[in-house]
N, C-alpha and C positions, 0 to 999 in steps of 0.2 A: 850494308848496317841496317839493324833493324829500328823502328822509330821506340824512342823510349816509353816503357808502360807507365800507366798512372799509380802512385801509390795506394795501396788497398786504405789507408787512412786519409787521402785526399790530399795529402800536402805533397808540394812538390821538392825536390831533393836541388839544392844550389848549384846551381849551371845545370840543370834538364829544362827541358821545352817538354810542356804536358803535351798529351797526344791531340791531334786534331778533332775539333769539337763538330759536332753535325750542325749547321746552320739551317738547316731547312724549317719551314715554317710550319709548326701545327696543324693547320688545314690542308688537307691532301686535295690535291687535284686529281681527279679521275678524267681518263681520256676518253672521250667518245670515239667509237670504232662504227658503229651500226648508220647505213644510210641514212636511214628513216629519222635519227635524233640530227642530223646535219639537215636535213630537207627540212624538218619543224624550224630549226635556227633560220633557215635562209627566209619561210614565211614572217620570221618575227620581225625586232627591230635593228636597224642597221645603222653603223656610223662611219665613213671612211676618215681616213689621216693619209697624210702623205706617205706614208710605207705600209700601210695595210688597210683591209677593211675588215671591221669587227661587226659581226652578228652575234646577238644576245637574245636570250629568252628565258623567261621564268615559269619553270615546270610546275605541273600541276602536283598538288599535295601527296597524291598517291605514287609519283614517280621515286625515281631515285634521290637519296639524299646528297648536301655539299657541291663542292662547284666541279662541274663539268668541263672540260675544254675539247675543241678540235681543232685541228692544223688541216690548210690544204695550200695547194698552188698549183695552176692549171700550166699547160703545157707553154702560154704566152711567158710564164718565168720566164722559162729557160731550158735547157737540156736537165738530164736528171741531178746532175752535179750542181747546180744553179737551185733547182728547186728543192734538193735536202738542203742546202747552205739556208735556204731562206727558211724552212721549216725547223731548221736548228736554233736559228736566232729567233724565231718567233715562239718556240716553246721556251727559251730561256729568259725570254720578256714575258710571259705567261707566269712564269715558274716564280719572278721576280716583283711582279704586280697584282697576280690575281689573290694571292691570300691575304693581302691587306686590302686592297679595292673592288675585290669580286663579291657577290651576295651568295649566299648560301641559297640554295635551290634554284640557281639559275644554270642554263648552259650557255656556252660562248665558244663561236667560232672564229679563229682568227684566219685572213686569208691574204695571202704574200702578192704583192704588187710585182710588176715585172721587173727592174732594177733595184727601185728604193728597198725592199726591204732587205737584198743582201748590202748593199751599199752604203746605207745611213749608218751614221754614225749611232752606237749602244744607245748614250745615255737620251738622243733625240727618241729613237726607237721606244723607249719607257717612258718617253715622256709623251708620246701620239697615245698609246696605251692607255694610260692614264686619263688622256683630254676624251677620247673614245670612252671609256668607261664612264668619265662625271657625265657625258653628254646622254650617255644611254640610261643612266639611272634617274635622271631628271624627272 
């Protein structure tokens, strides 16, 4: 069964559900991939929370635009499955929080912690990230 298509005039027929709409924020997050960018963030501001460490730096005006974010988990977090789960949760938290609370022209690196990142309830993980960003931007 295929999902119903939206009518061309923009109205729905009775009993039909509209197609899924994208809830993505208009601000896009660019993922950091170069080691040099991670090292620059490591030398800048940092804020620890119960579930993660957040590093942030303001980029120079001639560097890339938008909000950039990187994710990392060391082997202290656990095996590959544990590290990947922690990074997935950090990515989802960044998608939910950074478009509203992050600042344009900044780089953020989210570092997972041993058991806390993977096991902390997701609403608390979001609050941790929001609190860290408030402190970093003071």
